C-alpha positions in Angstrom: 56.6 -64.8 -45.4 60.1 -63.3 -44.9 61.0 -62.8 -41.2 62.3 -59.4 -40.1 64.0 -59.2 -36.9 64.9 -55.6 -36.1 67.3 -56.1 -33.4 68.3 -52.8 -31.7 71.2 -52.1 -29.2 68.2 -51.6 -26.5 66.6 -55.0 -27.6 69.9 -56.8 -27.4 70.7 -55.5 -23.8 67.1 -56.1 -22.8 67.4 -59.8 -23.9 70.7 -60.7 -22.1 70.9 -58.5 -19.1 68.9 -60.7 -17.1 71.2 -63.6 -17.7 74.5 -61.6 -18.3 74.3 -58.7 -15.8 75.8 -55.5 -16.9 78.2 -55.2 -19.7 79.4 -52.9 -22.4 78.8 -53.7 -26.1 79.8 -51.7 -29.2 78.7 -52.1 -32.8 75.3 -53.8 -32.1 72.6 -54.1 -35.0 70.3 -51.2 -35.7 68.6 -52.6 -38.7 66.9 -55.9 -39.7 69.0 -59.0 -39.5 72.8 -59.7 -38.7 75.1 -56.8 -39.3 78.4 -56.7 -40.7 81.2 -56.6 -38.1 83.9 -55.9 -40.6 85.6 -59.1 -40.2 88.2 -60.4 -42.9 87.8 -63.0 -45.3 87.4 -66.7 -44.1 90.7 -68.3 -43.1 92.0 -71.5 -41.4 93.8 -71.6 -37.9 95.5 -74.4 -36.2 93.6 -74.0 -33.1 89.8 -73.9 -32.7 88.2 -72.5 -29.6 85.1 -74.4 -28.3 82.7 -72.8 -26.0 79.9 -74.7 -24.2 78.8 -76.6 -21.3 78.8 -80.3 -22.6 82.6 -81.0 -22.0 82.3 -80.1 -18.6 78.8 -81.9 -17.8 79.5 -85.4 -16.1 76.7 -87.0 -18.1 77.9 -85.7 -21.6 81.7 -85.3 -21.2 82.8 -88.7 -22.3 81.2 -88.4 -25.6 82.2 -85.0 -26.4 86.0 -85.7 -25.3 86.1 -88.7 -27.6 84.5 -86.6 -30.6 86.9 -83.7 -30.2 89.8 -86.0 -29.8 88.8 -87.6 -33.2 88.6 -84.3 -35.1 92.1 -83.1 -33.7 93.5 -86.2 -35.1 91.8 -86.2 -38.5 92.4 -82.4 -38.9 95.9 -82.2 -37.3 94.6 -79.5 -35.4 93.9 -78.4 -31.8 90.5 -77.7 -29.9 90.9 -75.2 -26.8 87.8 -76.1 -24.6 86.3 -73.2 -22.7 83.6 -74.8 -20.4 80.8 -73.0 -18.3 77.7 -74.2 -16.8 74.5 -74.2 -19.0 72.7 -71.5 -17.1 75.7 -69.2 -17.4 75.9 -69.5 -21.4 74.2 -66.3 -22.4 76.3 -64.5 -19.8 79.6 -65.9 -21.1 78.7 -65.4 -24.7 77.5 -62.0 -24.2 80.6 -60.9 -22.4 82.7 -62.1 -25.4 80.6 -60.1 -27.9 82.4 -59.0 -31.1 85.6 -60.9 -29.7 83.9 -64.2 -30.0 86.0 -66.5 -32.0 85.6 -70.2 -32.6 82.6 -72.4 -32.2 80.1 -72.4 -29.5 77.2 -74.8 -28.4 74.3 -72.6 -29.9 72.0 -72.4 -26.8 72.2 -68.8 -26.5 73.4 -68.0 -30.0 70.7 -65.2 -30.3 73.0 -63.0 -28.0 75.6 -62.9 -30.8 73.3 -62.8 -33.9 73.0 -58.9 -33.8 76.8 -58.3 -33.8 77.5 -60.0 -37.3 80.1 -62.2 -36.0 78.6 -65.4 -36.9 79.2 -67.3 -40.1 76.3 -68.3 -42.4 76.2 -72.1 -42.4 73.6 -72.5 -45.3 76.3 -74.0 -47.5 77.3 -76.5 -45.0 73.5 -77.5 -44.5 72.9 -78.0 -48.2 72.5 -81.7 -48.9 72.3 -82.7 -45.3 69.1 -84.5 -44.3 68.4 -82.4 -41.4 64.6 -81.6 -40.7 63.6 -78.2 -42.1 61.8 -77.3 -39.0 65.2 -77.8 -37.1 67.1 -75.4 -39.4 64.4 -72.9 -39.5 65.0 -72.5 -35.9 68.5 -71.0 -36.4 67.8 -69.0 -39.5 67.3 -65.0 -39.7 66.7 -63.3 -42.9 67.9 -66.3 -45.0 71.2 -66.6 -43.1 71.7 -70.0 -41.1 73.6 -68.6 -37.9 73.7 -72.0 -36.3 73.2 -75.6 -37.4 71.5 -78.3 -35.1 73.8 -81.1 -33.9 70.6 -82.6 -32.4 67.3 -82.1 -34.1 64.2 -83.2 -32.1 61.3 -81.9 -30.0 59.4 -82.1 -26.7 57.1 -85.0 -27.5 54.8 -87.4 -25.7 56.6 -90.1 -23.8 54.4 -93.1 -22.8 54.5 -96.4 -20.8 53.9 -98.8 -23.7 52.1 -101.4 -21.6 49.4 -98.8 -20.3 49.1 -97.0 -23.6 48.5 -100.3 -25.5 45.9 -101.5 -22.9 44.1 -97.9 -23.2 44.2 -97.8 -26.8 46.6 -94.7 -26.7 48.4 -94.5 -29.9 49.7 -92.0 -32.6 47.5 -90.5 -34.9 44.7 -89.8 -32.8 42.5 -86.8 -32.5 42.3 -84.7 -29.6 38.9 -86.3 -28.6 40.2 -89.7 -29.1 43.1 -88.7 -27.0 41.0 -87.5 -24.1 38.9 -90.7 -24.3 41.9 -92.8 -23.9 43.0 -90.8 -20.8 39.6 -91.5 -19.5 40.1 -95.3 -19.9 43.4 -94.9 -18.3 41.8 -93.1 -15.2 39.1 -95.8 -15.0 41.7 -98.7 -15.2 43.6 -97.4 -12.2 42.1 -94.2 -10.3 45.6 -94.0 -8.5 47.3 -93.3 -11.6 47.7 -89.8 -13.3 46.8 -90.5 -16.9 48.9 -87.6 -18.4 51.4 -85.9 -16.3 51.5 -82.7 -18.4 53.4 -79.6 -17.4 50.9 -77.6 -15.5 53.2 -74.9 -13.9 56.3 -72.9 -14.6 59.0 -72.9 -15.7 58.1 -75.5 -18.4 54.7 -74.5 -19.4 56.2 -72.8 -22.7 54.6 -76.2 -23.6 51.4 -74.5 -24.1 52.7 -73.2 -27.4 52.7 -76.5 -29.0 49.1 -77.0 -28.2 48.1 -73.7 -29.5 49.8 -74.2 -32.7 47.8 -77.6 -33.1 44.6 -75.6 -32.9 45.8 -73.2 -35.7 46.9 -70.2 -33.8 50.3 -68.8 -34.7 51.2 -67.7 -31.1 53.8 -65.2 -32.7 53.6 -64.4 -36.4 56.8 -64.2 -38.7 56.4 -60.5 -38.5 56.5 -60.6 -34.6 52.8 -59.9 -33.8 51.4 -61.9 -31.0 48.0 -63.8 -31.7 47.6 -65.3 -28.2 43.9 -64.6 -27.4 42.6 -65.6 -30.7 39.7 -68.1 -31.1 42.3 -71.0 -31.8 44.5 -70.3 -28.8 41.4 -69.8 -26.4 40.0 -73.2 -27.6 43.3 -75.1 -27.0 43.9 -73.7 -23.6 40.3 -74.3 -22.7 40.8 -77.7 -23.9 44.0 -78.3 -22.0 42.4 -76.9 -18.7 39.5 -79.2 -19.4 42.0 -82.1 -19.0 43.0 -80.9 -15.6 39.6 -80.1 -14.3 38.5 -83.7 -15.4 41.4 -85.2 -13.4 43.3 -86.3 -16.5 46.2 -84.1 -15.8 47.4 -83.0 -12.4 47.8 -79.4 -11.1 51.3 -78.1 -10.1 53.6 -80.4 -12.3 56.7 -79.2 -13.7 59.0 -81.4 -16.1 61.1 -82.6 -13.2 58.1 -83.7 -11.3 56.7 -85.4 -14.3 59.9 -87.4 -14.9 60.0 -88.7 -11.3 56.2 -89.6 -11.5 56.9 -91.4 -14.8 59.9 -93.5 -13.4 58.0 -94.3 -10.3 55.1 -95.7 -12.5 52.6 -93.1 -11.2 51.7 -91.8 -14.6 51.1 -93.1 -18.0 52.5 -90.3 -20.0 54.2 -87.0 -20.0 56.2 -84.5 -22.4 59.9 -84.7 -22.7 63.1 -84.7 -25.0 64.4 -87.8 -26.4 66.7 -88.1 -23.4 63.7 -89.3 -21.5 65.0 -92.8 -21.0 68.1 -91.3 -19.4 66.1 -89.4 -17.1 63.8 -92.6 -16.2 67.0 -94.4 -15.3 68.3 -91.7 -13.2 65.0 -91.4 -11.3 65.2 -95.0 -10.5 62.9 -96.5 -13.3 63.0 -100.1 -13.8 64.5 -101.9 -16.7 61.2 -103.1 -17.7 59.8 -99.6 -17.8 62.7 -98.6 -19.9 62.3 -101.3 -22.4 58.6 -100.5 -22.7 59.0 -96.6 -23.3 57.3 -95.4 -26.5 56.9 -92.1 -28.1 53.6 -91.0 -29.6 52.8 -88.3 -32.1 50.7 -85.4 -30.7 47.0 -85.7 -31.2 45.6 -83.6 -33.9 42.7 -81.2 -33.6 39.9 -80.9 -36.5 42.3 -82.5 -39.1 45.0 -79.7 -38.5 48.6 -80.9 -38.3 49.9 -81.3 -34.7 53.4 -79.7 -33.8 56.0 -80.5 -31.0 58.3 -77.6 -29.8 61.7 -77.8 -31.4 64.3 -79.1 -29.0 68.0 -79.6 -29.8 71.5 -78.4 -29.4 73.3 -76.5 -32.3 76.7 -75.2 -33.1 77.7 -71.7 -34.3 80.8 -70.5 -35.7 82.7 -67.2 -35.7 83.1 -65.7 -39.3 86.2 -64.4 -40.8 89.7 -65.5 -39.0 89.3 -69.2 -38.4 86.1 -69.5 -40.0 87.0 -72.4 -42.5 88.5 -74.5 -39.6 85.5 -73.6 -37.3 83.2 -75.0 -40.1 85.2 -78.0 -40.7 84.8 -78.9 -36.8 81.1 -78.4 -37.0 80.9 -80.5 -40.2 83.0 -83.3 -38.6 80.6 -83.2 -35.7 77.6 -83.5 -38.0 78.8 -86.0 -40.5 81.4 -88.4 -39.0 79.8 -91.5 -38.0 82.2 -92.4 -35.4 81.8 -88.9 -33.7 78.1 -89.4 -33.8 78.2 -92.7 -32.3 80.2 -91.5 -29.4 78.0 -88.7 -28.7 75.0 -91.0 -28.8 76.3 -94.0 -26.9 78.2 -92.2 -24.4 76.0 -89.0 -24.0 72.7 -89.9 -25.5 73.0 -87.1 -27.9 71.0 -88.0 -31.2 72.4 -87.0 -34.5 70.3 -84.4 -36.5 71.6 -85.9 -40.0 69.2 -89.0 -40.7 71.8 -90.6 -42.8 74.1 -90.6 -40.1 71.7 -91.8 -37.5 70.9 -94.7 -39.6 74.4 -95.9 -39.5 74.6 -96.1 -35.7 73.5 -99.7 -34.7 72.8 -98.8 -31.1 70.5 -96.0 -32.2 68.5 -98.1 -35.0 68.1 -101.1 -32.5 66.7 -98.9 -29.9 62.9 -98.9 -30.4 62.1 -95.9 -28.1 64.7 -93.5 -30.2 63.5 -94.8 -33.5 59.7 -94.1 -32.4 61.0 -90.7 -31.0 62.6 -89.8 -34.4 59.6 -90.7 -36.4 56.6 -89.6 -34.2 58.3 -86.5 -32.5 61.3 -85.1 -34.3 59.7 -85.3 -37.8 57.0 -83.0 -36.6 58.7 -80.2 -34.7 58.2 -76.5 -35.1 60.2 -73.4 -33.9 58.6 -70.3 -32.9 59.0 -67.0 -34.4 60.4 -65.7 -31.0 63.1 -68.5 -30.8 65.5 -66.3 -32.8 65.1 -63.3 -30.5 67.4 -62.6 -27.5 64.2 -62.1 -25.5 63.4 -65.7 -26.2 63.5 -66.9 -22.3 61.6 -64.1 -21.3 58.8 -64.7 -23.6 58.8 -68.4 -22.7 58.5 -67.4 -19.1 55.8 -65.0 -19.7 53.7 -67.6 -21.7 54.3 -70.1 -19.1 53.2 -67.9 -16.2 50.2 -66.5 -18.0 49.0 -70.2 -18.8 49.8 -71.1 -15.4 47.6 -68.5 -13.8 44.8 -69.7 -16.0 45.1 -73.3 -14.8 45.3 -72.2 -11.3 41.8 -70.4 -11.8 43.2 -66.7 -11.3 41.4 -65.6 -14.4 39.0 -67.1 -17.1 40.9 -68.5 -20.2 39.8 -65.4 -22.6 40.8 -62.7 -20.0 44.0 -64.5 -19.1 45.1 -65.0 -22.9 44.2 -61.4 -23.6 46.4 -60.1 -20.9 49.2 -62.5 -22.0 49.0 -61.2 -25.4 49.7 -57.6 -24.2 52.8 -58.9 -22.2 54.2 -60.8 -24.9 53.7 -58.1 -27.6 55.3 -55.7 -25.1 58.5 -57.9 -25.1 58.4 -58.2 -28.8 58.0 -54.5 -29.4 61.2 -53.8 -27.0 63.1 -56.5 -28.6 
């Protein structure tokens, strides 16, 4: 079904004011899909502006700086870096508005989509072996408005030694998965079998479990299905894990990372940077060496999914567009650039043929497991393309958190949640 995203001026402001504060915009879209901004034909420039947080981030700067230097040399061009903290990205790009020109790390690319300033990157993506689920996260009405530099998901990260002893493996059904968690609890009652997220701000994780039961959560035409039979069964099962002591109440992603690094849990959900987080939280070398990634268990034979996670790049159209796209193509396909980003910044390439040429990556069992068992089973939500993405994620997380905390029964809580999410969708 073709997606239709009717992004009005009210919706654009509503989706970004929380992060951006008051600002003035003109020429916002009033009909479905990205609108024409009247920009000129695609040209080249000698300087590319690059907006983002990674160059200024201590954990990522080395890889990015090496990659940028490599492109400047190969293209005989200059990159002007404009950095800002990650949590200010929506604010900074929204303030630029129709004046955006260059390349940006596509965290909050949605704030620019209604203005018609973004180049269509479908031609660039053609022929690149990037997972379709990753590309779909950046596509509106057939136009690819950003392209994933990193394409992965939020998947199950496990202590391989404990998983092996309890029979926890990829390809399990949800019943088999719960039984394996029971065995872990029996082996060591002090261990949390699964440090699943059970409180906000990260309970958007509930979406991939609802998908696995067959609920759309939000349909392509932006109707919320939370509260349907499938989502009720999924959250009832998820709450049942907590009630049985197989997960723990009040755990956020940051808590789970610490618990895993300290050997207090057998498994949790995270991005492919999990091994980096384990080291940062004092995890042992043995633990890092024995980490594995598992496919999410499936329910009643239905496919399981992981919520898409990644970093993309978007480009302005018109003046400088050809140079912008060259810059992005270099980031995607140059093996030396990809190797620098992986070895120095733990950024995994989205293009499989490029990833296969990085020896440090192919020799890393955890990363190869993660690519096969998690990245290849990702899915984006229909709301991921909307400026109200963060508001919807927060609302879903808080609604499920209230259910897990016993503030309502599952059906009533999800019915209320559906109304809240649909309200955000209707005001988009």
